[in-house]
N, C-alpha and C positions, 0 to 999 in steps of 0.2 A: 406579681406583675413586675416586669423588668423596669429598671430605673433609666430615666433619660439623663445623661450627664449634663452638668451645669454648663459646660462649654458649648454643648449643642444647643441648649436653651438660649444662651447668650447669642449664638449665631443666628438662631431663628428670629429673636427679637431685634437683632441688628438689621436684618433684611426686611422684616415685616413693616409695611407702610400702612398706617391706619386709614389713610384716605383711600388707598386702593382697596383695602379689605372691606371697609364700610361701603365703598362705592359699588361693590358687587351685589349689595342688597338694596340700596336706596340711591336715588339720583341726587347727588350733592351739588349745591350751587354756592359759589364763593360770595361772601359778603363781608367786607373788611378783611381781617386777618384769618377768620375762621370760615368753615364751610357749613351750610345748613341744609336740612331736609326734613320731611315729615318723618316722625319717629317710626322705626320698624317694630317697636314693641307695643304700641297702642295706636288706636285709630285717632287721627286728627286731620284737620283741614289746613291749618296754618302751621308752617314749619317751626318746631321748637327744639329740634334735635341738632346739636352743634358738635362739630369736630374741630379740635384745635391741633393742626399738624405740628406746630412747633413744640407742643407739649405732649403730643402723642396720646391725647385723651379725648373721649367723647362724653357728652352729657345731654340728657333730655330734660329740659326745664318744665316739661309737662308731667311725665310719670316718674322722673327722678333717676332713671337708669343711667349709670355712669361707670367709667373705668378706662382701661387701656385696650390695646388691640387684642390681647389674649382674652380679657374679660368680655369683649364684644363677641368673639367667636363662641365663648362659653354660653353667653346669654342667648345669642341668636340661633345657635345650633343645639342648645341644651345638652352640652357635653361637659366632661370633666376637664380639669386643667391639663393633664397629660394628653388627652384626646385633642384639645384645642391646639396644643403645641404641635402635635402630629399633623393636624389640619393645615396649620400655617407652614410647616416644613414641606408638606406636599405641594402647596401652592407656590412656594419660592424655591423649590428644588434643593432643599437642604436634606442631606442624608441623616436619618436618625440612627445613630449607632448606640443602641441600648446596652447597658452594662450586662456583663455575662450572667446568664441565668442557669439554674440547675438543670440537669438533664430532664427531670420530671417537668419543670416549667416549660422548657423548650419543646418537649414532646406534646404537652397539652396545647401550647400555642399553635404548633404545626397542625395538630388535629383540627382545631377550630378554623384556621386559615384555609385548610384543604376543603372543609365543608362549605365555607363561604364561596370559594372558587368554583366548586362543582355546582353549587346552587345558582351562581351567576351564569355559568355555562348553560344550565338547563333552561333558565329564563330566556336566554338568547335563542336556544334551540326551539322553544315553543313559539317565540315571536316569529321566527323564520318560517315555521310550519304554517302559521296562521295565514300568511300572505303568499308563500311560495309553493305550497303543496296544493294539489287539486282538492283533497279532502278538507284541508283547512279553509280554503277559499270558499268552497261550496257549502260547508256546514258551519264552521266556526265564525268566519267573517260575516256570512249571511245572518247568523243569529244575532251578532252584535249590532249589525245594521238594523235588524228588525227591532231591537231594543232602543233604537234611536241614537246610538253612540256614533260620534264622528271620529275621524282619523286622529285628530289631535288628542282627544280624550283617551282613545285606545293606546296611543303612544305614551301619554302622561302616566298611565297606570301600567304600562308595559304588558298588556294582555296578550295571550297566546293561545295555542291549541296543541293538544297531544293527539297523535294519530291513534286510530283504533287498531293498534297492533300490540302484541305481547312484549316485543323486545326492541322497539325503535330506540328509546333512550338508552337502554342497556348496551346495545351494539354501537350506537353512535358515540357514546361516552368512552367506551373501550377503544374505539378507533382513534378517538382524540387523545388517548393516553391517560385517561383517568383510572385510578384504582377503584375496583368495584366495591371495595369496603366503604368508600365514602358515599357511593350511591345508596348503599344500604343504610348507612348512618343518618343520612338526610331524608330517608324514606322515599326517595325517587324510585328505588328498586326494592322489591320484596323477595325474600328467600323462603321457600316452602320448607317446613321442617321434615315433611315426609320423605322427600327425595332430593332435597337440596337444590331444586330448580329455581332459577331466578326469573322474575318477570317485572315489567313496568307497573308501578302502582296506578298511574294515571293513563287512561286509554279512552280515546274518543271524547275528550272533554275540553271545554273552554277553560283556560288556565288564568288564575288571578294570582300573580306574585305577591307575597306578603313581605313588606320591607320593615326593617327596624328604624329607629329614630334617625339614624345616619344615612338611610337610603340603601343599605345592603339587603339583598334578598336572603331571608332566613327560612322561608317555607312557601307553600302554595295552597291555594284553595282551588277546587276544580268542580265545575258543573257539567253533569252529563247531559247530552242532547238526545240520547236514545229514549224511546218510550216503552221498550219491551221489558219483560220481567228480569232479563239478565243484565240490565243496565246497572243494577246496584243502587246505592244511595244517590239521591239527587245531587247532594254536595259531598265532596270528599276532601279532607284536609291532610296536610303533612302531619306525621306523628311528632311527638316531642323529640328534640335532639339537643346536642350540646349548644347549638346556636339558636334554636327555636323553642321558646317557652311561651305557650299560649297565654298564660296569665300575665305576661309582661309585654304583650304586643297588642296594638290597636290597628286594625286595618285602615289605611288611608291617612294615618297621622303624619307620615313623612311628607305627603302632599299638602296636608292641611295646617301644619303647625304655624306657618307665618300668618295665615288668615285667622286662625284662632287667637293668636296674640293680638292682632290688629283689631279684631271685632270684640275682643274680651269676652268671647262666648264660644262654647263647643256644643255642636249638635251631635247627639249620640243616636245611632240607628242600629239596625240588626244585621243587614246583609251587605254583601259586596256591591251589588248593583244599586242599592240605595245610596251608598257613598258616591259611586261613579256618576249616577244620574244627577244628583244634587250638585256635584262639582262642575259638571258640564253646564248646568243651569245657572251657574254663578254663585251658588251657595257652597263655598269652598271650605268653610270651617266645620267640617263634618267628619266623623270617624265611626267605625263599627266595631262591636265586640265580637263579631263573626259568629254569632249564635251561641256563644258561651256565656255563663254567668259572669257578671262584672267582678273583677278582683281588685284587691288593694294595689297591686302593682300597676294595673291599668289606670286606676284613679290617680296614683302618683304621677303617671305620665301626663294626664290631663292637667293636673295641678301645676305642672311646670309652666303652663302657658296661660291658664285662666282659672278663676274660682267659680265660674258660672257654667252650668251644664243644663241643656234642655234636651230631654229625651223625647224622641219622635216615635209614637206607636201607631200601628195600623189598627183597624177597627175590631180585631179579634179579641173578644172579652176574656176568653179563657187564657189566651196568651198574655194579656195585660196583667191579670191577677198573678200569674206565675212570675212575670218579670218584676212586678212591684216588690216581691219579697227580696229580690237581689239589690234593690236600690237604696236600702237603708245604709249600705256601706258608703255610699256617696255622702250622705248626711253625716255619718260618723267621722268622715275625714274633713268636715268643715266646709264643703263646697255648697254653693247655692244651687238647688235643683228645681227645675220646672219641667212640666209635662205638656205635650201636645198630643191630642187624640185625633186621628184622621177619620173621615167618614167610613162606614162599613164598606168593605170591598176594596179599599184603597190603602196603599202603603206609600212611604215617601217617594219611591221610584215612580210608581204609576201616577201619583197625584201631580208631581211637578211636570211630568210629560203631558198630562191632561190639561192643566190650567196655565202652565208657564211659570217662569221664575217670579214675576212681580206679584201675581195672585197667590203664589205659594208663600212668599214672604209675608204678605198681608194676612193670610190665613193663620200662619204660625204666630204672628204678633197678636192677633185678635183672640186666639184660642189658647194661648199659653197661660198656665196657672201653676202656682207653686205646688211642689210634690205633696206636702202634707194636706193641703186643701183638696187636691185631686183625689188622694187616697181616702180622705175622710168622706167626701161625697160619694165615691164609688162604693165603699163598704157600707155606708149608711143606706144607699139605694138597694144593695143586696139584702140588707137586714130587714128592710121594710118595717112591718109591724110585729115582727117576731122578737119578743123581749130577750130571749136567750141569744139569738144571733146578734141582736143589737149590742148586748153586753160584750160578746166576743169581739165584735167589730171595734168597739171603743178600746178594748185592751190592745188590739192589733195596732190601732192608731197611736196609742200611748207608747207602745214599744218603739215606733218610729220617732216620736217626739223626743224620747229619751236619748236618741242617737245624736241629736243636734247639740254641738258644743256651745253655741251662743245662748246664755241664759235668757237674754231679752227675746230672742226668737222663740225659744221654748214657751215663754209666757204668752206671746202673741198666738202661737199655735194652739195652746190650751184654751185660750179665749175663743178662737175660731171653732175649735172642736166642740166646746160647750154650746155655742150657738147652733151649730149644724145638727147636733143630736138632741137639742132642746133639753139639756141636763144642767143642773146647777153647777156653776163653776167650782165652788168649794168642794162639792162631792167629787168632781172630776180631779181636782188637785189631790184630794185624799187618796183616791184610787191610784193616781200617778205616783205619789210618795210610797205607797205600799208596794207597788210593782217594782219601783226602783230599788227599794231596800231588799226585796226578795231576790232581785237579780244581782245585787252587789256581792262580790267575793269577800270572804273574810279577811281580816288583817293578816299581813305577812309576818313571819317570824321576825322578832326584833322590833315590832311596832311600826314597820314600814307600811305606807299606804299603797294601795293598788291603783290609785287614781293616776290618770295620764292626760295629756293634752296635746293638741296639734299646734305646732308653732307656725305662725303666719308672718315670718320676717319679710318686710317689703310687701310686694303684691303677690309674687308667685315664686316659691323657693323650691328648685328641683330636688333638694335632699331633705325636706321637712319631714318630721315624724308623722306617721299616719296611724298611730295607735288609736287615736280618738279618745274622747273622754270616757271615763268610767266612774260611776257614782261612788261617792264615799260611803263607807259602811256604817257611819253613824251620823245622826242629825237628819233633819227633814230636808228633802229635796226641794220642797216648796213650802214656804211659811204661810200661815193664814193671811188672807189678803192678796195671795197670788204672787208674792215675791219669791223668785227662784234663788235657792242657795244650795251649796254643797255639790253642785255639778260643774265640772269644767273649772274648778277653782284651783287646781294644782298649778304650780308655777310652770310656765312654758319651758320647753327644752331650749337651751341656748341656740341662737342663730348660727348656722354653719354655712360654709360655702357650698353651693349646689353642685351635685355631680360627683361627690367623693365617696359615695356608698361603696363598701366592700373594696376599697382601694387603699394604697399606702397614703399617709398624710401628705398634703400638698408640699410641705417643706422638703420632702424627699425628691421632688421634681424642681426644686429651686424656687418654690413659691414662698415668699418671705412672710414673716409675721409671728406673733406669739402663739404658743400652743393654747393658751386660755382664750375662751371666747368672750369672757367678761372684761370690761375695761380695767386696766391696771395702773392708771395714772395716780399721782399722789394728790388726790382730792382731799381737802382739809377735813370735810365732814359730810354728813348726808343731808344737810339742810338744803332746801331749794336755792339754786343760784339765781340771783336777780337777772333780768334780761340785760340790763346795762352792763353788768359784770361779764356775762357771756359774750356780749358784743365787743367789749374791749379785748378780751382774751382771743376772740376769733380774729380780730383785726391784726394783732401781733403775729399770730400764726400765718395769716394770709400773706402778710408782707414777707415773712421768712420764706414761704414756699414759692412766691412769685418772683422775688428778687434776691435770692440767696447770695449770689456772688457780686451783685451790683455794688460798686464802691460808693461810699458817702463822701462828704466834704473832706474828712480827714484821712480818706483812703481805706477806712475799715469797711469790710463787706457788711451788707445789711444783716445777714444771718448772725455774724459774730457780734455786731453791735446790739441787736435786740436780745439775743440770748444772754449777753453780758448784763444788760439792764434788768432782766427779769430773773437773774440767777438766784436771788434770795427772795423771790416773790412767787410762792407756789400758786399755781392756777387752781381755781375751785371748781371749774367745769371738767368732769372726768375725761370727756372726749378730747378737749383741747389740751388738757394736761398730758394725755397720752401722745398726742401729735407733737407737742413741745418736746417730750422725752425722746421721740424718734428723731427729731431735728437735732437735739443735743447729741445723741449718739453718733449721728453722721458727722457733725463738726468735730467731735472728740476723736473720731476715726480718721480725721484728716481730709474729709471731703465735704462738699456742700450738700444740703438736703436736696434730693431730686424727686420731684413729684411723679415723674415717669416710673420710678422704682417704687415709691411709697404707695402708688395707686394699685399695685399688685398685692397689697397686704391682704391676708386671709380674713380679716375682720371686715364685715360688710359696712359697719358704721364709719370706719376709717376710710375705706375706699370711697364711700359716698361723700364724706366731708372733704376729702382732698379734691375730688372732682368738682365739688361745689366751690371750693376756695380758689381754684386756679382757672375757672371758666367764668365768663361774664355773659349774661343774657342779652346785653345790648352793646352796640359799638357806635362810635361817632360816625355820623354821616359824612361822606366825602364832599357833600355840598358846602361844608364849612370852608374847606380849602378852595373850592371853586369860587366862592364869594370873598376870598382873601380875609376870612375871619379866623383869627388865631384862638384856638381853644387849648388851654394848657393840659398836658397829659400828666398822669400820676408820676410817670418816670421823671418828668422834668422837675417835680416838687417832692422827690423821694425823701430828701433830708427832713423836710417839714412833716411829711406823712409819718415817718418813723418816730420823730420826736413827739408829735402829737399823740401817737398811739401809746407811747410810754406814759405821757402825762395823763391821758384819760384813764389808763389802767391804774396809775397811782392814785388818781382822784377817787376812783371807785373804791379802792381799798381804804382810803382815808375816810370816805363817807360811811363805809361799813363799820370802821372802828368808832366813828362818832356815834353811830346808832347803838353800838354795844356799850359805849361809855354812858350814854344817856339812859339806857335801860338799867345799867348798874346803879346809877345815881337814884333812879326812881325806886329801886328795890332796897336801898339802904335804910337803916333805922334812922329816923329823924333826929334822934338824940346823939348819933355818932357824927358829931360835927367835924372831927379831924379827918375821918375817912371821906366825908362828903366834900370837904375843901380840897383834898388831894385829887379826887375824881374831877372836881370842877377845874383844877389847874390843868389836868390832862385834856379835858374837854376844850378849854380855851386854846391850848397849844395846837390841838388837832384842827380846831376851827380856823385858826390863823393860817395853818398849812393848807387847808382846803381853799381859803380865799386866795392864797398865793398861786395855787395851781389853777384856779379859775381865772385869775388875771393873766397867767401865762397862756392859757387857752383862748382868752378873749371872751369868756362867758361872763355876763354881767351879774347874774344871780346864781349863787351857789345852791345846788340842789341838796 
């Protein structure tokens, strides 16, 4: 992938207005210095999403999402850093001059771009034919109206119609100047091997454009409206291409992604019309696997927006059993899966058209059940009184339970399965352990384990590992008494920034930060850091980030003053030690620490901490000024705030040394009087210093 020069990134960041960008997605209202809105990342009634224009930062005090304008685009569009830069560049008219690529890279990019362009042209051609051709109007449009779709819905999903002719798209595309090879590569045109004749793949069909996550058309689904034997398959899809990979696309996700994020739930259905009908009925957080078995790529797409999936099935029992086998992959990736079964003869499309959206939602809520319980009841019913079938049914359920990464959930599911099948829980646990051990792969060469786990950094991370847990090859999976062990116990993979899969590291695009994902600060030890110590260290960093260049009484800037005071006082909280190190680096480089730059750090914990430190959930009401009541601001008392921050930090360190000294005294040999007296002298000196600090802070009782 070509690199975006740093100068171009700087230009994009210069023009990008966070208020304008965020305002494209939510309605912002000014309150004090900041602007507020309901969060676009989760559902809420009272606004807790704040944008600070002066600092170029947003933060939701409900779900914790935070960052700068680039991070907002990455989060809201689920794209990578370079894609977010390109998104902003397009919005603000900044030309992206990517660094020179190799001829092979240039050719590959041109090939993909050409396929995107011809697919978009075909979409527009089909849309035009639907409304402006006699055949499209009388057949395609009439069919969509018969299915109850209104014009707005048809336009939202960009539905169209292909004429029942062999060469309409072929001839029209060539007349428009498109190379026929791109028509073949995207599957719009088929070339016969026998005689080299080319013809349109889609003829006399309603067309369903398939969009990728960014809204670009990558392929098509097509439904025939003919009833004769020559009509072919009822549904016909585009073949795999360089831009269309069925395993990495979910139909309707482009239209549904915001609703999924806000509802914190994704409905999964089977067909195109299921998605479209539910969307029109107000149930917009719905996607379809388009009749294919669910893949890990599709699960990763869903997990960018939510960890909760509800699968909506029609009443076809045979179809349900087949589909159930493919849902273990959702469990394996750590998502919460529920199932809703509609009455016989109904699917989501027909049911919502029959009862309306309110009764549809009520039915889904009342009949939703977790996947393991649903599967257990289903296979138990099929097994009936046949002991052999019952044993096989139990093994089938245990296979699904083994896919669940959370050991607590596994334990609950085992208890439920025991109750459903009326089998002793310990017997079930023994069977589970045996099955897990048999399925476990042997140890890797060099003693490495094959266990893996899915990282759940934050709520939903677009680049989290989806390998799923695999059982360890030794030790019991479940101990007597039902306590789960040995599964999902591997250390999670380090949290990484979402959207960087198969791309150059973000640093190549000007994204700052250390290469390591683990904290790198100079923490003194691995002992738990007391809350008071963390609070004191946090306050020092907060003052540096909020008022770095603000001069104090003697003219020394806040950043220089505080960094000088703590120069020989290592922080014990790793996160704040790392933040202090970044601030020190900035000052040593001759500049003040800038939260707008630091918030683009590639470590998620640093981004979140900085956003938290420089934003406030509350602001003073203007009514104080209206009533002529003066309320002092922190800026007016900055000298006192900085001095008190250092005093409190020093007091915490002294109290820690007092505790250590007291512990040393208690552990001494009673006969070692000399050492005891020496420690007592140190203790008295520290106690006296502690009392002095307490007096300076105005605290009466030393803690």
